[in-house]
C-alpha positions as CSV (number, residue, x, y, z in Angstrom):
1,M,55.1,-32.7,82.7
2,A,53.0,-30.1,80.9
3,T,52.5,-26.6,82.6
4,L,48.9,-25.2,82.3
5,A,48.7,-21.5,80.6
6,Q,47.9,-18.7,83.3
7,P,44.8,-16.9,82.0
8,S,45.6,-13.5,80.7
9,S,44.3,-11.2,78.4
10,G,47.5,-10.2,77.1
11,A,49.3,-7.0,77.3
12,F,47.1,-4.7,75.3
13,V,43.4,-5.0,75.1
14,R,41.3,-2.7,72.6
15,H,37.7,-2.3,72.9
16,D,35.8,-4.7,70.8
17,P,31.9,-4.1,70.9
18,A,31.6,-7.8,69.9
19,Q,33.0,-8.8,73.3
20,V,30.4,-7.1,75.1
21,E,28.3,-9.5,76.9
22,T,24.7,-9.4,78.3
23,V,25.0,-11.0,81.6
24,G,21.8,-10.1,83.2
25,E,18.7,-8.1,82.3
26,G,19.7,-4.4,81.5
27,I,23.6,-5.4,82.3
28,R,26.4,-6.2,79.9
29,R,29.9,-6.8,80.9
30,E,33.3,-6.2,78.8
31,M,36.4,-7.8,80.1
32,L,39.4,-5.6,80.2
33,G,43.0,-6.5,81.3
34,Y,43.5,-9.5,83.4
35,G,46.1,-12.1,84.8
36,P,45.9,-14.7,87.2
37,E,45.9,-12.2,90.1
38,L,44.3,-9.2,89.0
39,M,41.2,-8.6,86.7
40,I,39.6,-5.2,85.6
41,V,35.6,-5.4,84.0
42,K,33.8,-2.6,82.9
43,V,30.0,-3.2,83.7
44,L,27.5,-1.1,82.0
45,F,23.8,-1.0,83.5
46,D,20.4,0.4,82.2
47,K,18.4,2.3,84.9
48,G,16.8,-0.2,86.9
49,A,18.9,-2.8,86.4
50,V,19.7,-4.7,89.6
51,G,23.2,-6.7,90.4
52,E,21.4,-9.2,92.9
53,V,23.1,-9.5,96.3
54,H,26.0,-12.1,96.2
55,A,29.2,-13.0,97.7
56,H,32.4,-14.3,96.4
57,R,36.0,-15.3,97.5
58,H,37.4,-12.3,95.7
59,S,38.3,-8.9,96.9
60,Q,36.7,-6.4,94.9
61,S,37.0,-2.5,94.4
62,S,34.5,-0.6,92.1
63,Y,34.8,2.8,90.6
64,V,31.7,4.5,89.3
65,E,32.5,5.8,86.0
66,S,29.1,7.4,85.5
67,G,25.4,7.0,86.6
68,R,24.2,6.8,90.2
69,F,23.8,3.2,92.0
70,L,22.3,2.3,95.7
71,V,25.1,-0.1,96.5
72,E,24.7,-2.5,99.5
73,I,27.7,-4.0,101.3
74,D,27.4,-6.4,104.2
75,G,23.6,-4.7,105.1
76,E,24.6,-1.4,104.8
77,K,23.6,0.8,101.5
78,Q,24.8,4.0,100.0
79,E,23.9,6.0,97.2
80,L,27.0,6.6,94.8
81,G,27.6,8.3,91.8
82,A,30.3,9.2,89.4
83,G,33.9,9.4,91.1
84,D,32.7,7.4,94.0
85,C,34.0,3.8,94.7
86,F,33.5,1.0,97.1
87,Y,35.6,-1.9,98.5
88,V,34.1,-5.5,98.9
89,A,36.0,-7.9,101.4
90,P,36.2,-11.5,100.2
91,H,33.1,-13.2,101.2
92,K,31.0,-10.4,102.0
93,D,27.3,-9.9,100.7
94,H,27.0,-7.0,98.2
95,G,24.8,-5.8,95.1
96,A,23.6,-2.8,93.7
97,V,20.7,-1.1,91.9
98,C,21.2,1.2,89.2
99,L,19.1,4.1,89.9
100,E,20.7,6.4,86.5
101,A,22.0,4.4,83.5
102,G,25.6,4.0,84.4
103,V,29.1,2.2,84.2
104,L,30.9,0.4,87.0
105,I,34.9,-0.3,86.6
106,D,35.2,-3.5,88.5
107,T,38.8,-4.7,89.9
108,F,38.8,-8.4,91.3
109,S,41.8,-10.3,93.2
110,P,42.3,-13.0,92.3
111,L,41.0,-12.9,88.6
112,R,37.0,-14.1,88.3
113,E,37.7,-17.5,86.7
114,D,33.6,-17.9,86.7
115,F,34.0,-14.8,84.2
116,L,36.4,-16.9,81.9
117,G,34.2,-19.8,82.0
118,E,36.8,-21.8,84.2
119,G,34.7,-22.3,87.2
120,S,34.8,-20.4,90.5
């Protein structure tokens, strides 16, 4: 019986501008290291870009590398800036509005299959 390969980025991931994809108006995403149980993604936002409120089955923790964001989690909103972080439990509604151009470093557990084109 054949074993399906587990999705993985490989041990080392180098920045490649050609791999940065546009995922929304003013929002770009770069996949970083990942394996079946963990994924890290760099998300670049232009000022005014909106990460629409949504929910998914994954745990998510996000670090604000730069910029300012109005983040909403389960109906509560807070303005966060560089060095701040937020956590989203599975199935909780969440989203963000970019107030000042910046970058979020998102981590997910398990990995986001939908980001790899493998369903959700």
